[in-house]
N, C-alpha and C positions, 0 to 999 in steps of 0.2 A: 462558735469557732473552736474547733478541736485542735489539739496540739499534735495529733498524729501525723506522721510524714511517711508517705509511701513513694516508691520510685515513680509510679504513674497512677493517676486517678482519672476517672471519667468526669463528665460535666456534672452529673448528679452528685458525685462525691465532693467535687470542688465546691459546688453550691452549698452543700451541707457543712463543709469546713469553714466557709465564711459566714455561715448562719443565715443564708437566704434561701428562698424557694428556687427551684430550678428555673422557673419562668422569669423571676425577677433577676436572677443572676445572668441569664442569657440576654435579657433586655439591656442590662448595664454593660455587658461585654460587647454587644453590638454598638453601643454608644461610645465605646472607648474607655470606659471606667476601669474595666478589668481586661486582662489579656484574653484574646480569642484562643481557642484550643488549636493544637496542631493535629493533623490527621495521619493515621497510620496508612501508608501507601497500600499495603496488602489488604487490610480489612476495611479501610475507609472509615474507621471509627475515630471520633475525636477524643483527645486525652490531654492531660497536663503533666509535664515532667516536674521533677523537684524544684528547679529554679523558678519555673512558672508558678508553682504552688506558693513558693515563698513570696513572689512578687504580688500575687493576688491577696495573700494574707496581710502583707504590708499595706496594701491599698485600704483594706478594711480597718486596720489599726490606726492609720494616719488620717483617714477621711479625705484623702486627696486621690482623685482618679488619675489614671495614666494619661488622660487627656489634659491634665493640668488644672482641672476644675474641682472645687471642693464638692464633696458629696456627703449628705447626712444619711446615716443609717439609723432607722428607728430600732429601739430595743424590742426584743421579742415580747409578745403579749404573754402575760401570766396565764396559765391554764385556768379556765373558768371552772369554778367548783360547781359540781352538779348539785343542784338543790333537790332535796328529797321532797317531792311534791306529794301531797295527799291525793289519792284518787278522787276524782270528782264524784260527788254523790249523785247517784242516778235518781232520776225522777221516780217518785213512788208509782210503780205500775200497779194498776188496780189488780188485786188478787183475784185470780180466776176461782170461781166457785168450785168446791170439791165435787167430785162426781155424784156423791150421795145427795147433795143439795141442789145440783144443777136442774133436775127435773122439777123440784119444788119451786125454785126461783122462776123457771120458765112458766109454770102454772100460775104463780102469783102475778107475773107480768101480764099474762092473758086475762087475769081478773082485774087489771087496772093499776097494779102496784109497779110502776115503771122503775123506781129507784130503790130496790130492795137489795141488801147486801147479804153475803154468805154469813157474816157475823150475826146479823139480825135474825136470820133464819135459825142459826144454831142456838141463840139465846131463847128464841121462842119455842124451839123443840125441847130444850132443857126445862123450860118453865111448864110446858103443857104435858110432857111425857118424861118425868124424872126416872121412871122405871124401865124405859125402853119404848120403842116405836111399835104401834100395831102394824099388822100386815097390810091393811087396806090403805093404799096411797091416797085415794080420794078423801078419806076421812082425815088423814094427816094434813092434806092441803087445806081443807076447809077449816080445821082447827087453827092452823098457823095463820091463815088469812084473817080469821076473826080476832085472834090474839094480837096480830100486828095492827089491825084497824083500831082496836081499843087503845093501843099505845099512842097512836097519833091523835 
């Protein structure tokens, strides 16, 4: 409920002045709790003049409608504090094999090792070839296969 007074206000402004939504204010006005607006003949727009504004504000303050019935106005809700939520942890997506290990993993799967990971291949490569890989991919595949089979 604001204390500002204007010569005329529209329905939305009147609703704001009494602290209600426009829809609830209009509902109560049609029930006779508040005054219905008057209409400008030329523009056909509804408005409230100063005496009507004062009457509606008095209804709000006294909790008695113009229809003679008591009306309870609930106080406005306090704004809900936004809780800072932590982003949900995403499921661990299986890491895709690096392109350099992808062909080795595919070869190991064809040799019967269905559940081999990129990390296992990397550790086997480090163990078998600490100074770097030879150029023959077939030899590397065979060495890694044998090394991983020995671990199991």
